[in-house]
C-alpha atoms as one frame of an Amber mdcrd trajectory, in Angstrom:
protein
-151.919 -29.239 -14.940-153.842 -26.077 -14.099-155.534 -25.529 -10.831-159.331
 -25.309 -10.780-160.299 -21.654 -10.726-162.579 -19.621  -8.519-165.327 -20.111
 -11.093-166.070 -23.404  -9.475-167.627 -21.532  -6.526-165.417 -23.315  -4.008
-167.155 -26.626  -4.588-164.008 -28.843  -4.449-163.233 -27.448  -1.014-166.737
 -28.046   0.157-166.807 -31.623  -1.018-163.351 -32.293   0.472-164.547 -30.977
   3.780-167.607 -33.214   3.628-165.377 -36.233   3.113-163.228 -35.617   6.165
-166.113 -34.367   8.402-168.445 -37.309   7.978-170.601 -37.736  10.990-173.851
 -39.641  11.727-174.957 -38.168  14.992-172.671 -39.960  17.430-172.978 -43.474
  16.103-169.850 -45.616  15.585-170.079 -45.444  11.805-166.861 -45.890   9.884
-165.528 -42.976   7.866-164.737 -43.590   4.113-161.066 -43.098   4.860-161.068
 -45.656   7.664-162.851 -48.142   5.455-160.747 -47.618   2.396-157.382 -47.591
   4.136-154.322 -46.021   2.495-152.813 -48.708   0.375-151.837 -47.003  -2.960
-148.404 -48.248  -3.998-148.247 -50.992  -1.361-147.651 -54.631  -2.283-150.685
 -56.942  -1.986-150.869 -59.286   0.982-149.021 -62.556   0.431-151.094 -65.570
  -0.364-154.358 -63.673  -0.210-156.508 -64.187  -3.306-157.023 -60.813  -4.907
-160.655 -61.296  -5.812-163.210 -58.604  -5.081-166.909 -59.666  -4.948-169.755
 -57.273  -5.003-173.430 -56.891  -6.044-174.895 -54.805  -8.842-178.553 -54.320
  -8.268-179.265 -54.658 -11.995-177.848 -55.430 -15.390-175.710 -52.574 -16.701
-177.460 -50.806 -19.561-174.212 -50.872 -21.523-170.468 -51.385 -21.265-169.821
 -48.737 -23.975-168.459 -45.363 -22.525-170.077 -43.509 -25.282-173.508 -44.760
 -24.268-173.192 -45.141 -20.526-175.720 -43.087 -18.618-176.227 -44.562 -15.167
-174.069 -45.396 -12.116-174.154 -49.219 -12.711-172.866 -48.921 -16.237-170.402
 -46.268 -15.069-168.812 -48.540 -12.537-168.130 -51.208 -15.260-166.885 -48.584
 -17.716-164.682 -46.853 -15.132-163.010 -50.227 -14.367-162.509 -51.216 -18.010
-161.536 -47.794 -19.544-159.192 -44.891 -18.810-159.424 -41.281 -19.843-156.988
 -38.488 -20.502-157.377 -37.791 -16.819-158.642 -39.787 -13.787-160.062 -38.511
 -10.531-158.260 -38.947  -7.312-159.993 -39.671  -3.988-160.854 -36.007  -3.589
-162.468 -35.854  -7.074-159.455 -33.752  -8.418-158.274 -34.642 -11.889-154.739
 -36.135 -12.424-152.922 -37.166 -15.630-153.783 -40.642 -16.744-153.650 -41.698
 -20.484-152.352 -38.158 -20.953-148.862 -37.860 -19.653-148.939 -34.040 -20.045
-151.352 -31.285 -20.911-150.528 -27.749 -22.010-153.163 -25.034 -21.792-153.077
 -21.844 -23.919-153.124 -18.468 -22.176-156.681 -17.827 -23.275-157.759 -21.192
 -21.776-159.272 -22.247 -25.021-156.755 -24.741 -26.370-155.660 -27.933 -24.592
-152.788 -29.992 -26.043-152.578 -33.503 -24.608-149.569 -35.767 -24.887-150.679
 -39.404 -25.077-148.504 -41.765 -23.093-147.399 -45.246 -24.393-150.462 -47.486
 -23.603-152.373 -50.350 -25.070-155.868 -51.590 -25.482-156.799 -54.892 -23.798
-156.373 -56.598 -27.183-152.825 -55.288 -27.468-153.491 -52.450 -29.931-151.771
 -49.108 -29.164-153.966 -46.363 -27.726-153.543 -43.264 -29.890-154.821 -39.728
 -30.087-156.837 -40.818 -33.051-158.956 -43.094 -30.739-159.962 -40.092 -28.676
-160.874 -37.999 -31.774-162.821 -40.924 -33.171-164.632 -41.538 -29.814-165.728
 -37.942 -29.400-167.007 -37.530 -32.878-168.822 -40.834 -32.507-170.620 -39.593
 -29.354-171.748 -36.555 -31.286-173.060 -38.506 -34.201-176.865 -38.267 -33.712
-177.200 -41.799 -35.181-175.496 -43.259 -32.072-178.208 -41.864 -29.766-175.792
 -40.968 -26.942-177.797 -39.339 -24.201-174.691 -37.733 -22.710-173.667 -36.130
 -26.000-174.355 -32.639 -24.570-171.423 -33.160 -22.128-169.147 -32.609 -25.164
-170.748 -29.204 -25.996-167.899 -27.414 -24.230-165.756 -28.331 -27.347-165.859
 -25.960 -30.242-168.710 -26.674 -32.645-169.771 -29.793 -30.709-173.399 -28.690
 -30.500-173.521 -27.826 -34.089-172.042 -31.201 -35.025-174.573 -33.012 -32.791
-177.518 -31.128 -34.268-176.478 -31.548 -37.839-175.627 -27.862 -38.362-171.899
 -28.508 -38.942-169.784 -31.447 -40.184-167.733 -33.543 -37.766-164.610 -32.145
 -39.504-165.317 -28.749 -37.848-165.232 -30.184 -34.321-162.514 -28.704 -32.065
-160.615 -31.874 -31.621-157.769 -33.063 -33.791-155.170 -35.833 -33.508-152.041
 -34.026 -34.703-150.235 -37.390 -34.611-150.549 -40.659 -32.654-149.264 -39.009
 -29.462-150.728 -35.520 -29.639-154.397 -34.483 -29.209-155.369 -30.864 -29.637
-158.679 -29.715 -28.233-160.239 -26.249 -28.814-163.135 -25.135 -26.533-166.042
 -22.790 -27.221-165.313 -20.846 -24.006-162.883 -21.145 -21.073-164.095 -24.108
 -19.028-162.363 -24.305 -15.637-163.600 -27.906 -15.098-162.588 -29.302 -18.436
-159.945 -31.618 -16.908-162.653 -33.071 -14.742-164.761 -33.670 -17.772-161.982
 -35.610 -19.557-162.101 -37.974 -16.528-165.720 -38.733 -17.234-166.690 -41.710
 -19.286-168.335 -39.804 -22.109-164.838 -38.499 -22.919-163.166 -41.951 -22.778
-161.571 -43.353 -25.960-162.882 -46.433 -27.846-160.853 -48.608 -30.122-161.620
 -47.320 -33.600-160.775 -50.522 -35.403-162.836 -52.681 -32.968-165.925 -50.369
 -33.117-165.953 -50.029 -36.873-165.600 -53.817 -37.323-168.504 -54.711 -34.926
-171.264 -52.338 -33.890-172.198 -54.722 -31.115-168.720 -54.923 -29.658-169.717
 -53.689 -26.195-172.538 -56.069 -25.345-170.556 -59.279 -24.874-167.306 -60.080
 -22.970-165.809 -61.858 -25.931-165.768 -58.794 -28.122-165.391 -56.022 -25.375
-162.129 -54.086 -25.609-161.134 -51.429 -23.126-157.968 -49.593 -22.030-158.611
 -49.590 -18.264-157.064 -51.346 -15.274-159.354 -54.357 -15.880-160.716 -56.223
 -18.842-164.075 -57.997 -19.153-163.816 -61.801 -19.385-167.353 -62.953 -18.670
-170.807 -61.439 -18.896-173.738 -63.718 -18.091-176.490 -61.283 -18.757-178.703
 -60.455 -15.688-176.590 -62.829 -13.631-172.786 -62.051 -13.420-169.955 -59.977
 -14.832-166.293 -60.893 -14.290-163.479 -58.494 -14.828-159.828 -59.511 -14.601
-156.593 -57.442 -14.316-155.650 -55.983 -17.728-151.991 -57.043 -18.345-151.824
 -54.362 -21.061-152.801 -51.452 -18.762-150.239 -48.704 -18.715-150.100 -48.598
 -14.933-150.692 -52.302 -14.302-148.056 -52.460 -11.421-150.374 -50.403  -9.153
-153.351 -52.672  -9.774-153.575 -55.290  -6.972-156.870 -57.051  -7.751-156.650
 -60.001 -10.139-160.342 -60.430 -10.491-163.670 -58.662  -9.807-166.866 -60.640
  -9.652-170.105 -58.733  -9.854-173.346 -60.581  -9.271-176.693 -59.096 -10.124
-179.180 -59.524  -7.358-182.240 -57.172  -7.257-183.294 -58.068  -3.682-181.173
 -56.027  -1.146-181.899 -58.402   1.691-180.495 -61.369  -0.285-177.390 -59.397
  -1.094-176.854 -58.359   2.496-177.288 -62.000   3.600-174.606 -62.982   1.102
-172.268 -60.315   2.554-172.898 -61.543   6.086-172.224 -65.095   5.016-168.900
 -64.134   3.432-170.058 -64.585  -0.120-169.622 -60.830  -0.954-166.954 -58.302
   0.058-169.202 -55.267  -0.489-172.946 -54.558  -0.142-174.630 -51.267  -0.737
-173.928 -48.074  -2.658-172.524 -46.884  -4.982-173.036 -50.344  -6.621-176.309
 -51.458  -5.184-178.512 -50.822  -2.155-179.074 -51.861   1.415-182.408 -52.770
   2.925-183.640 -49.795   4.855-184.848 -52.002   7.715-181.250 -53.127   8.278
-179.803 -49.598   8.465-180.316 -48.917  12.265-178.668 -52.190  13.329-175.727
 -51.828  10.946-175.268 -48.233  12.077-175.411 -49.124  15.769-172.896 -51.956
  15.225-170.464 -49.531  13.609-170.435 -51.475  10.344-172.025 -48.900   8.145
-169.933 -46.571   6.015-171.624 -43.215   5.339-170.162 -41.088   2.569-171.473
 -37.633   1.654-171.734 -36.986  -2.049-172.919 -34.376  -4.545-176.065 -36.303
  -5.434-179.762 -35.383  -5.650-182.746 -37.729  -5.231-185.591 -36.590  -7.428
-188.921 -37.490  -8.825-189.085 -36.392 -12.477-192.521 -35.534 -13.952-193.716
 -36.082 -17.538-195.079 -32.634 -18.160-196.398 -33.400 -21.680-199.807 -34.873
 -21.012-202.540 -35.521 -18.477-203.127 -33.586 -15.214-199.376 -33.306 -14.671
-199.135 -30.940 -17.538-200.586 -28.413 -15.135-197.893 -26.570 -13.196-200.044
 -25.920 -10.184-200.720 -29.645  -9.735-196.975 -30.408 -10.087-196.122 -27.811
  -7.461-198.900 -29.134  -5.123-197.373 -32.549  -5.271-193.880 -31.133  -4.481
-195.043 -29.104  -1.564-197.156 -31.861   0.033-194.020 -34.083   0.512-192.736
 -34.394   4.006-189.016 -34.778   3.267-187.932 -34.515   6.842-190.082 -37.509
   7.769-188.581 -39.520   4.880-184.946 -38.867   5.843-185.724 -39.429   9.545
-187.780 -42.564   9.204-186.927 -44.186   5.871-183.402 -43.368   4.646-182.035
 -42.671   8.216-178.400 -41.848   7.446-178.031 -38.166   7.215-179.745 -37.241
   3.959-180.677 -33.555   3.856-184.154 -32.374   2.749-183.498 -30.156  -0.252
-186.118 -27.823  -1.817-184.148 -26.911  -4.867-182.487 -28.696  -7.725-178.884
 -28.511  -6.491-177.281 -30.649  -3.879-175.888 -29.237  -0.557-172.274 -29.143
  -1.838-173.112 -26.577  -4.496-176.328 -25.135  -3.188-177.174 -21.511  -4.113
-180.320 -20.963  -1.991-179.950 -23.040   1.152-183.473 -22.255   2.403-184.914
 -23.580  -0.797-187.585 -22.272  -3.145-190.649 -23.589  -1.221-191.408 -25.008
   2.218-191.125 -28.683   3.024-194.433 -30.292   4.003-196.528 -27.233   3.130
-199.737 -28.999   2.968-202.032 -25.920   3.104-200.400 -24.253   0.124-200.402
 -27.665  -1.698-204.169 -27.984  -1.169-204.783 -24.574  -2.568-202.616 -25.147
  -5.597-204.277 -28.486  -6.262-207.749 -26.894  -6.136-206.645 -24.131  -8.556
-204.966 -26.596 -10.896-208.074 -28.826 -11.016-210.242 -25.812 -11.847-207.917
 -24.885 -14.645-208.202 -28.402 -16.017-211.964 -28.439 -15.512-211.953 -31.552
 -13.347-213.332 -32.338  -9.909-211.148 -35.377  -9.261-207.772 -36.487 -10.396
-207.286 -39.900 -12.000-204.917 -42.317 -10.350-201.335 -41.234 -10.914-198.504
 -43.830 -11.496-195.302 -43.423  -9.672-192.494 -45.529 -11.202-189.219 -46.583
  -9.646-186.427 -49.085 -10.359-186.471 -52.134  -8.088-184.616 -51.678  -4.791
-185.790 -51.845  -1.182-185.030 -48.182  -0.518-186.773 -46.847  -3.636-189.845
 -48.944  -2.690-189.953 -47.642   0.882-189.576 -44.039  -0.227-192.284 -44.412
  -2.891-194.607 -46.039  -0.318-194.053 -43.180   2.086-194.788 -40.475  -0.527
-197.849 -42.482  -1.832-199.245 -42.312   1.776-198.346 -38.636   2.132-200.064
 -37.592  -1.071-203.105 -39.645  -0.115-203.315 -38.181   3.389-202.543 -34.526
   2.407-204.299 -34.213  -0.955-206.569 -37.271  -1.331-204.711 -38.375  -4.428
-204.551 -42.041  -5.326-201.140 -43.168  -6.471-200.273 -46.492  -8.163-196.719
 -47.708  -7.615-194.908 -49.489 -10.445-191.469 -51.003 -10.027-189.341 -51.870
 -13.113-185.951 -53.345 -13.939-183.473 -50.463 -14.022-182.698 -50.578 -17.767
-186.442 -50.634 -18.648-187.166 -47.828 -16.126-184.475 -45.543 -17.707-185.674
 -46.259 -21.227-189.315 -45.594 -20.367-188.444 -42.227 -18.739-186.372 -41.272
 -21.714-189.304 -42.088 -24.001-191.722 -40.205 -21.736-193.584 -43.458 -21.114
-194.275 -42.596 -17.435-196.073 -40.054 -15.269-193.799 -39.629 -12.262-190.470
 -41.439 -12.085-187.716 -41.814  -9.508-184.215 -40.852 -10.463-180.981 -39.816
  -8.793-178.322 -37.643 -10.231-174.658 -37.945  -9.242-172.617 -34.914 -10.172
-170.304 -35.627 -13.096-168.151 -32.613 -12.028-168.339 -29.992  -9.255-170.310
 -27.234 -10.828-174.050 -26.229 -10.836-174.141 -26.262 -14.565-173.884 -30.067
 -14.460-177.377 -30.173 -12.935-178.953 -27.232 -14.676-177.879 -28.091 -18.217
-179.753 -31.396 -18.394-183.022 -29.396 -18.494-181.870 -26.793 -21.060-183.728
 -28.490 -23.983-186.737 -30.799 -23.971-184.848 -33.212 -26.173-181.652 -33.160
 -24.163-180.630 -36.765 -23.476-181.207 -36.626 -19.731-184.129 -34.192 -19.505
-186.866 -36.887 -19.606-189.560 -34.359 -18.627-190.549 -32.669 -21.853-190.086
 -29.213 -20.235-188.003 -26.370 -21.530-188.013 -22.545 -21.143-186.458 -19.891
 -23.378-185.250 -17.629 -20.575-183.761 -20.642 -18.763-181.775 -21.605 -21.929
-180.649 -17.993 -22.380-179.256 -17.853 -18.837-177.351 -21.083 -19.207-175.839
 -19.850 -22.574-174.833 -16.543 -20.899-173.274 -18.363 -17.934-170.856 -20.076
 -20.297-169.124 -16.732 -21.127-169.534 -15.072 -17.696-166.030 -14.194 -16.400
-167.118 -13.059 -12.880-168.005 -15.958 -10.495-170.618 -13.905  -8.668-172.385
 -12.935 -11.914-172.369 -16.559 -12.988-173.772 -17.566  -9.586-176.601 -14.969
  -9.970-177.422 -16.441 -13.370-177.638 -19.938 -11.942-179.884 -18.637  -9.123
-182.310 -17.158 -11.617-182.272 -20.330 -13.681-182.975 -22.481 -10.624-185.846
 -20.225  -9.681-187.395 -20.683 -13.143-187.207 -24.464 -13.040-188.595 -24.564
  -9.507-191.485 -22.303 -10.534-192.256 -24.815 -13.305-191.554 -27.851 -11.194
-190.783 -30.541 -13.921-188.816 -32.309 -11.236-189.672 -32.732  -7.488-186.481
 -32.509  -5.426-186.472 -34.664  -2.346-183.021 -34.759  -0.646-179.291 -34.520
  -1.015-178.196 -38.093  -0.848-175.280 -40.032   0.741-173.655 -43.342  -0.171
-174.062 -46.055   2.491-172.429 -49.503   2.344-170.842 -52.271   4.314-167.553
 -53.843   3.358-165.225 -56.648   4.429-162.432 -55.619   6.783-160.084 -57.192
   4.314-160.964 -54.710   1.518-158.790 -51.707   1.290-158.161 -48.955  -1.229
-161.603 -48.796  -2.874-161.955 -45.155  -3.882-165.399 -43.531  -3.560-165.098
 -39.771  -4.148-167.352 -36.885  -3.306-169.123 -37.229  -6.595-170.247 -40.786
  -5.764-167.917 -42.448  -8.365-166.340 -45.775  -7.355-162.928 -46.672  -8.684
-161.456 -50.127  -8.016-158.095 -49.366  -9.639-156.298 -49.143  -6.287-158.351
 -51.775  -4.365-156.781 -54.842  -2.722-157.671 -57.685  -0.430-155.622 -57.855
   2.766-155.176 -60.516   5.408
């Protein structure tokens, strides 16, 4: 397998350093490595039930890898499916369903050898399943919001937009064991992409026989380390060890039980009572009021990750269609106060769209808590709109204690600094995501975990107004041109300059208000070892076990 090239701007090294250098200002917080332990390849503890219990804040939006779009669904999909590659603890790709990969000298053709493996129903996994899955994601009738992640494959964008037939896509199963993939341009992070769930296979026979195969446990079929055996909607999901998994001998857990409790205080109480083995991110949240005590007691695990916490803005209507009003809102936020007093575990105020691990302009594109400039911009924006008073603005967020506290803090900051009235609206996560996608909101909270370690992963979601994860209605022709040029740039510094110009454009337009680079925080039972949470914020239970 090829090494990641310099084009990645050194991001893997940065993320790796963050993992080993985790610090919370002198507290006795556990490091991720201390919490996880090093148990890969070890035998499970004798006579200890291998059952892992954790909370999901909300119902997964799907268990279909082609439609997954959020961290909750991603956790289920990552447990029940396996890709050509899989990420290790340092977010580096390693062979998985592909036993071997050969890359052409021009870095445009990848030839994967598919190992002997089976679906959870016993069917063989073949190269044809991958070809079918990728073409399915690009079928506009599926409505896959992550379809653009396949645009690195030759003709993928044309197929997705109806300008070319699926037969022209640069993926072909040469036989059951050989998958040939041709790219549009050399893509140094392509083997990271094949570890992402949009690139996972699906069972062609199962999907064609039942379009609703992925919404019930009885019909769900995967090829991962675990299989779904129960799904009580909005209540509980049970996964069990997949006896047909190609590497079943390294899987220690016999069962995973996910409950779905929206209230973080209740979930933490269940953890403290021994009813859960894990509480907090990346699966759910922790009550912000409990953070200081957990940190002081040395129970809190703090894990840096390439994740941004944002407020997206619907730029298509109302006063928020005015760029000066959007920028006034962004500049009036006191991010430092939020990370000091609300989140409290080392989040970094960030005045740009990229997280700290891949940041291009560390000082940001505007000042934090710049109230005077915000007041001036608000006044100018209101004059342009011909209004003397703004109507009440609605700020939406999905239901967790942390999102609520952050929203309340910003509601107060906007009222104090700008005199703006803000109505808070909390929603169930699936509803919140759908409303944002349909532009049925004004300002909405969202986080973005990096899918791979490159700035393009953040910038590309705003390339087109109708891109699956844009959700703002904003687009810019020069911005689109820069991203297209970056795909063929051979010099890393030139590519970086293109990204810097693109980030300046989006921050000048402010369709999204950046708040901070986030971290994962959680508590876990001392008996839990081997849970892998990487620098991208992905959780993988393949190597987890329960010890004595």
